[in-house]
C-alpha positions as CSV (number, residue, x, y, z in Angstrom):
1,M,-32.8,-9.6,-10.3
2,K,-31.4,-13.1,-10.0
3,Y,-28.4,-13.8,-7.6
4,N,-26.4,-16.9,-8.4
5,G,-23.6,-16.4,-5.8
6,S,-23.3,-17.8,-2.3
7,F,-24.0,-15.6,0.7
8,L,-21.3,-17.4,2.7
9,D,-18.7,-16.7,0.0
10,D,-19.6,-13.0,-0.2
11,S,-19.8,-12.5,3.6
12,R,-16.2,-13.8,4.4
13,I,-13.5,-11.3,5.2
14,G,-11.8,-10.3,2.0
15,F,-9.4,-7.7,3.3
16,S,-9.0,-4.9,5.9
17,D,-7.6,-1.4,5.9
18,K,-5.6,-0.2,9.0
19,Y,-4.9,3.4,9.8
20,I,-2.3,4.0,12.5
21,S,-1.7,7.4,14.0
22,I,-0.3,9.1,17.1
23,N,-2.1,11.9,18.9
24,K,-2.5,13.3,22.4
25,T,-5.2,12.0,24.8
26,N,-8.3,14.0,25.7
27,S,-9.9,13.7,29.1
28,E,-12.0,10.6,28.3
29,I,-9.2,8.6,26.7
30,S,-6.8,9.6,29.5
31,S,-9.2,8.3,32.1
32,F,-9.5,4.9,30.3
33,L,-5.7,4.5,29.9
34,N,-4.9,6.0,33.3
35,V,-2.5,8.6,31.9
36,E,-2.4,12.4,32.1
37,K,-4.4,14.4,29.6
38,G,-2.2,15.3,26.7
39,S,-0.1,12.1,26.9
40,P,0.8,10.4,23.6
41,V,-1.5,7.7,22.4
42,L,-1.3,5.2,19.5
43,I,-4.6,5.1,17.6
44,M,-5.5,2.2,15.2
45,E,-8.6,2.4,13.0
46,E,-9.6,-0.7,11.1
47,I,-12.2,-1.3,8.4
48,Y,-13.0,-4.9,7.4
49,Y,-14.5,-5.7,4.0
50,T,-16.2,-8.8,2.7
51,N,-14.9,-10.6,-0.4
52,N,-17.2,-8.5,-2.6
53,G,-15.7,-5.2,-1.2
54,E,-18.5,-4.2,1.2
55,P,-17.4,-2.7,4.5
56,F,-18.9,-4.6,7.4
57,Y,-16.9,-3.8,10.5
58,F,-15.1,-0.8,11.9
59,T,-13.1,-0.5,15.0
60,K,-11.1,2.3,16.6
61,N,-8.6,1.4,19.4
62,F,-6.4,3.5,21.6
63,Y,-3.2,2.1,23.0
64,H,-1.1,3.3,26.0
65,Y,2.1,4.7,24.6
66,K,4.3,2.6,27.0
67,H,2.6,-0.6,25.8
68,A,2.4,-0.1,22.0
69,Q,4.6,-1.9,19.6
70,F,4.6,-2.7,15.9
71,F,4.9,-6.2,14.3
72,L,4.8,-6.4,10.5
73,Q,5.0,-9.6,8.6
74,S,5.5,-9.7,4.9
């Protein structure tokens, strides 16, 4: 199979998907955020894709409910 493309072109970030949800903290997340177990927490999961649509990076972040805010630019 012959490949005529450029690795650098294919490996650049093409797009990302972001999933935002709210849930209650468990013991582990409560300890990290210094809140009581069961406190609300903002959760953001992100999947980054290359230009050719291959997923290459995933992250899941938990945000303290008093410090979370949204900014959307369109």
